[in-house]
N, C-alpha and C positions, 0 to 999 in steps of 0.2 A: 125412314118414312118421311114423306114430303108433306109440309103444311100448306094450306091455301095461301096464296099471295097476300090477300087482305089481312090474314092473321099475322104474317111476318111483318107487315108494315105497322100494325098496331103495337106489336112488341117493341119494334125499333123506336117508335114515337114515345112510348112509355119510358124506355131506357134513356132517351135523350132528355126528356123532361126531368127525370130523376137526377141525372147528372147536373143539369142546370140548377136545380134547387140546391143540391149539395154545394156546388161552387158558390152560389149566392150567399148561403149561410156562412161558409168559411170566410168569405170576403167581409161579411158584416162584423165578425168578431176580431178581425185583424185591425189594430189601432192605426190611425193615419200617422204618417211621419210627422214628427214635431217640426213646427215652423217658427218657433220662438225660443228664447233662452229659457233655461230651467229656472223656476222661481227661486230655487236654492242659490243659484248664482247671483241673484240680486240682493241677497241678504249680506249684512256685514260679517266679516270674519269673527271668530270667537275671541272674546276678551281674554288676555293672558291671565293665568292663574296667579294667585298671590295677592299681597296687599296692594291696592291700587295707588299709583303715584301719578302726579301731574305729568311727568315725562312720558309714562306709559300711556296715559290717556291721550296726550297730544299725538303720539306716534300712531295710536290706533285710529284716531280721527283722520289723520293724514292718509293712512292706508285705505280708509273706507269712505273718503269724502264724497264719492259719487253714489253711495248707497247708505248714507246715514239715516237713522230713524228720524222722522219728522213729526209724528203724532205724539200726543201727550203720554198715552199709556206706554208706548214703546220706549220713550225717553226715560220715564221715571222708573223703569225696571232696572236701570243701571245705578251704580253708586253715585254719590254726589260729585266725586271727582270727575267721573265720566259724563255726568249730566252737564256739568259746567263746560267741559270741552266740546260736547256736542252742541250746546246752546250757542257758544261763541262762534261756531261754524255755520249756523243757520242764517238764511236771508232774513231781512227785517220782518216781512209778513209772517214767516213761520215762527219767529220769536214772539210776535204779538199774539198769534193764535195759540201758542203754548200757554201764555199767561191767561188768555180768555178761558181756555179749558180748565186751567187750575182754579181760577176764581169761581167759575160756574159750578165746578165740582164741590168746592168749599161751601157755597150757598146751598146747593142741593142736599148736602149731608147735614145741614144745620137749620132746620125749619124754624127754630126758636130765636133766630137772630132779631135784634131790636131794629127799630126804624133807623137809628143812627148808624148801626152796623151795616144795614143794607145800603145806606147812602155812601159809605166808604167803598163798598164793592162797586157800586154804580160809578163812583168817581174814578176808580181804577180802570174800569172797563171803558169809560169815555176817553181816558188818556191813551189807551191802546189803539184808538182809532186815529191818533195823530201820526201823520206820515213822517214827521221829524223826530219822533221818539227815539228811533234807532238809526237815524240818518248819519250820526257822527259818533266816534268813540266816547265822547263826553257830551251830554246834552247842552244845548244853548241855554241862555239865561232864562228865557220864557218857560221852556220845558222844565228846567231845574226848579223854578218857583212852584210849578204845578206838582212836581214830584215831592218837594218839601212839604207842600200843603197836604198831599195825600198821606205822607209819612206821619205828620203830626196828628191828623185826624184818625189814622189807624191806631196809633199808640193811645190816643185819648179814648177811643171807643172799645178797643180790645185789650189794652195793656201791651207793653213792649214785646214780651215773648211771643204772644199770639199774633201780634201785628207782624213780627218778623216772619213767622211761618206763612202768613197770608200773602204779603207783598214783597218779601225779600228772600224767599227760599225756593229753589227750583224743585217744586213738588213736595211730597211728604218729607218732613225733616228727618235727618239722621242724628240721633243722640249718641254721638261718639266722641272720643277724645281726639284732639288734633294730633295726628301722627307725624313724627319727624320724617323727612325724606331720607332715603338711604344715603350713607356717607359718600358713595360714588355718584350720586345723582347730581347733575348740574344744578345751578341756582334754580330753586323751585319757582313755580308760577304763583302769582299773587292770588289771593282768595277773598279779599274784601276791598272795599273802597274807602280810602281816607276821606274823600269828599262826602260820602254818604255812609257813615259808619254804623253797621248793625251788629258789631261784635258783642258778645255776652260773656257771662261768667267772670266779670271783673277784668276783662281784657279790652283792648282798643286796637284799632287798625293802625299798624305801624310798618315802616320799611327802613329800619336801621339795624345795624349789627346782625344778630342771628335771624332777624325777620326780613332781611333783604330778599327781594324776589323780582321776577320779571313780569311786567304787566300783561294782562289779557282782557278781553271784553267780558261783560256779563255779570257785574256785581251791583250791589245797591238796590234801591227800590225798582221793582220790575226789571231788574237786570240791565238797567239803562246806562250804568256808569262803567268806566274802565276799572278793573281790579288793580289796585296800586299798593297793596300791603298784605300783611298777614295778621290775624288776631293774636295779640301777645300781651304780656304783662309789662308794666313800666318797672324795669329792674332797678331804677334809681330811686324809687319811692319807698324806701324802707324794707325792701326784700331783696336778698342777694340772688345771684343767678342760679345757684344750685337748688335753693328752695323753690324758685319759680319753675325750674325744670321738673322738680318732683311733683309739684302741684299740677303742672300742665300734663304730666303723664306721658312723656315722650321717651321713656326708657331709663331715666336716672334711677338711682336706688329707690326701690319701692318702700323701703323702710324709713326714708327721710321724713322728718317732721319739722314743722315750724317751731321756732323758739316760742316760749310761753307768751312773751309780750306781743309777738306777731300773731299768734293764734287768737289772742284776745281781741285783736283789732278787727272790727266788723268787715271792712273791705277785703282783708286778707282771709278772714274766715270764710267769707262768701266765695272767694276765689278757690279755696281748698275744697269747698263743698260743691261748687258748680264748675265741673270740667267743661271747657269750651265746646260749643256746638258748631256744627257745620253751617255756615251762613254764606251769603253771597254779597 
């Protein structure tokens, strides 16, 4: 049976329109070809498992130097060992911005701060605007005077421990024992500044004997000084090396105790009670 010509043309037009619509819909759901690198490729590689060491942190930073975290929240997700290595590799403005965020977060979380305490935070923020703050591994005389003034004011208004967490700790503090580097690790990196010593728990910043270390940037007030030592005990001041190791908690016999006369001595008793904190 033959259909009228006009009917055949109508059927053909409808078929063409239907095919066109189907083709357009299919094209709409096909994603365009990627023109940029995957976001995953821009992320740093995973940090090795196990106890973080200075050597491992340095190696990780070198392997990821083109994609290191630069914002405050991403940096403080890491352990203190990795924070210090990351901070040391940042450009000056990124270092200053890290501390600005740290200080502003501290202020925001503590609406009860006194006028004097607010003044300390304002002083620190004003110092971070100085272009010469991170211009050299060790600040010049003028900057050092300002940093010393800030440190003294912070200790006066907050107390030494709280002041350390505000102006001399890279983000939230870690209350951990200072772990010894593995025996096969090369000379460890320094973690405190002899010039601007913030060590605690009866320790001081030193670089002799078992505390010898290699310098790196990022210690002291606002991380402006070169790290030149490690927090450790004065082993010649009435306490022998074995007892110092036992107190410091780096793997010596956990059953070791101080002799009675040493336990009664207030500085040594405090050293036994206050295991060293991670400071910069």
